[in-house]
N, C-alpha and C positions, 0 to 999 in steps of 0.2 A: 481636539486632543489627539496627538499622534506621536507619543514618545517611543523611540525605537532603540535607545542605547542598550547595548548588551549589559545585562546585570543591573539596569537602572531600577532604583527603588520605586520611582514614580510609575514606571511601566508595570512592575509587579503588583503595585497597589491597585492600578487601574484594572488589571486582569482579575485580581482578587475581588474587587468590587463587582465586576461583571458576573463572576461565578456566585457571589453572595446574593445578588439581586435578581438572578434569573435561575429558575429551578428546572427548566426544560432546555438546557443548552445542547444543541446538536453539535457534536464534534466531528469535523471532517479531517481525516488524516491522509498523509501521503508518504512517499518513500523516506523523507527526512526523519520520520519518527523511528525508523528501523535501522538507521545507520549505526547507532550505538549498540545494536545487536549483531553487527558485522555484515550487514547487507548493504551493498553500495546503492547510492541513489542515482538518478538519471541526469541531474542538472547541476551546474555550478551556482555560485551565489548570485550571478547575474541572470539566472534563468535559462542559460544556454545549454543545450543538450551536449553531453559528453559522448565522444566516440561516434561510431556509425549508427545509422538507424537500425532499430530492431526489425526482425522479420515481420512482414505484413501478413495478416490473416489470409488474404486472397492468395498470396504466393505460397503460403504453407499448404493450403488445400489443393493448389493447382500443380505444384512442382515437387517431384521426388527429391531433387537436390536441396530445396528449401527445408523439407522435412528432415533430411539427413543432417543438415546444418543445425537445425533446432535440437533434434534429439541427441546428437553427439555432444553438443555443448551442455545440454541439460543433464545428460548422464554424468558428465565430469563435475558439474557444479552442484548437482543435487545433494551430495553428502554434506556439503557446507551449509546449504540452506536448511536441510533437515535438522542440523545440529543447532540452528539459531534459536535463541530463547528470548522471551520478552525482556526488555530493559526497564529501567525505573520509570520511564514515561508511560509505557503500556500499563505498568502496574499501578501507577498513580491514577490513570484514567479509570481503570477497573475499580479501584477503591472508591473514587468519587461517584462512579455510576452505581455501585452497590449501596452507597450511602444515600442515594436519591438526589445527588447534586447535579447529575447530568441526565440527558435523555439518551437518544440512540447515538451510536458511533457509525458514521458513514465513512468507509475507508476505500481509498483507491488502491490499497495494497492487496496482494494476493497471498501473503506469507502466513496468515492465520495467527499472528502473534497476539492480537487483541483477545481472541478466544482463549489462547493458552494462558494469558494473564488473568483471566477470570471474567472478562466482559461477556455479557450474554445478549445484549441488544446491538448486534453488529450487522450492518448492511455492507456486504462485500460488492462494491460497485463493479469491479472488474473480475469477479469470480475468485476461485481458489486454486492455487498451484498444487494443492495436495490431492486434487481429484483429476481424473482423466476420463474422457467420454468418447465412445465410439460414434463416429458421424453416420454410420450405416444403420446400426440397430439400437443405438441409444444406451447401451450398457455402460454403466459407470464403474470405475475401479479406482483403487487408491494409487497415488503416484509412487508410493513405496513399493507396491507390487509390480508396477511397470519397471521400476529400477532393477528389480531382480531379473526380469526378462531381458532388459538391456545389458546387464552385466554378463548374463549367460551367453548372449549372442555376440557380444563385443568385448571379450576379455582383454584385448590389447588396450582398451581405453580406461580400464580400472586403475585408479590412483594416478592418472596423469596430472602433472603440475601445470596449472594455468591460472592466469589472473582472473579474479572474480569480477563479474558484472552484475547488474541488478537482476533480481528475481531468479537466481540460480543459474544464470548464464555465465559463460566463461569465454576468454579469448583464446581461440585455437588458431594455428597456422592455416592459411588458405589451402583447401584441398586435403586437409588432414582427415576429413570425414568421407573421402571418396569411396571407401569400402564398408562404411558403417551400415549395419543392419537396422532398419527402422522397425519399431514394434508394430504389431497388428493385434486386432481384437481377438481374444481367445475364443469368443463365442462364434463370430461370423467371419473373421479375417478382415474386417473393415478397417478404415483409417482411424487412428487414435489421435485425439487432440486434447491438450491440457484444457481443463474447464475454466479457461480465462478468456477475457476479451482481448484479442490480439490488436495491435496497432492497425488502424484502418477499418476495424470492425466496430459496430455500434453496441452500446449497452442494451441488453434485452429490454423491451418495452415494459414488461411487468416489473422488472427490477428498478427501472427509472421511475415508475409510478410509486413504488414503495419509498424511494429516496425523496421524491417530491412531497409525498405525504409527511415524511419526517421533517422536512423543512417547514411545511405549513404548521405542524404541531409544535415546533420549537418556538421559544421566545427569544433566542439569541443563537449565534453560531461562533464556534471557536475552531479555527483552522490550525492544524498542527503538522508541521513538516511537509508542507506542499507549496510549490510555487504557483499552483493553479494554472499553469500555462496550457494545459489540456482542457478543452471546452467541457468535457464530461464532468470535471470537478468544478471549474470556474462558474458554470451556470447556476450551481446551487448557492454559491456565495452571492452571486448577483440576484438570485431569486429572493434570498433572505433580506438583502439590502433594499431591494425595491419594495418589499413588504414593510419597511421601516424597522426591521430588527437589527440590533447591533451585531456587527461582525468584527471579531478580533482574530489575531494570528500570533502564533509562535513559530517563527521560521527564520533560519539563518540568513537567507538572501531575499531578493525582491520577490514579490508575488504579482500575478496579473490583477489581483484585487486590491492592490495597495490604496487606490483612490477611494475604495469603499470602506476601509477599515477605520474603526474608532480607536483602536490601540493595537500596537504590534511590538513584540519582543524578538530580538535577534539572538537571545540566549538559547542554548541547547535545551530542547524539551526534556531530556533526561535529567537535567539539573533543575529547571524551573518548575515543572509540574509536580514533582514530589514536595517541593517547598510550599506550593500553593495548596496542595492537598493537606499537608500538615497544618497549615494555618486555618483552613476551613474546618477540618475535622478534629484537630487536636489542640488548636490554639497556639501552634508553633509560629516561627518566624517565616515570612515570605521573602 
């Protein structure tokens, strides 16, 4: 069984049956669940990355120019990201979780929208964009506080108009950040890094262990808004499938796990998940 038609009644019915027959469904979410909140995703429907590669973690830590590029674009893009609010898909998952119909939510996203929607068992695989950490002394501060520092030191960048990219990044002209002042730790003057897993870096071992335990504790998995092209997410779907647990997906395009899926819908999660929640909890139509 592998119905994939957008809006297909058979697909919705199969997803509904999976949620009805499994009470410890682990939900794995990616950037596609947040597009309806105004946050762009990384890949097209064929799973191909859009635009240039993001900054690599090693480059960020080794090169001042890479840090200027990151923080300049982040400063311009942060206000839009900070204004983002959960959409109907986040809210439906929170409602299902609160009703005991789901287990944990394992998210590849760093936007914090699951927590804003009311979910309380959220494993942030790649960290949180809302926190910043000093690599020298370990002090943590809020990204909102760092934004105040950035705007104070770089007033010419306030309100710049630039195309939005994923995770609060924006598209600026080359060398636009040549004179940008990079923030430093208020306590020790050390290097600040957003508390996220940069591309090229690994997920911390302790966090991976928590995610692996969540897969073992689950009796099924539902992937929402992720192509799973990155191994850090795909391996959990593979782990569930190898354990004989059904894996389903709600995703507009292809996924790396398509061969593992028992059912897949290409309908927007912000449309389908509220209907599934209504059917499960209120007796409405899926």
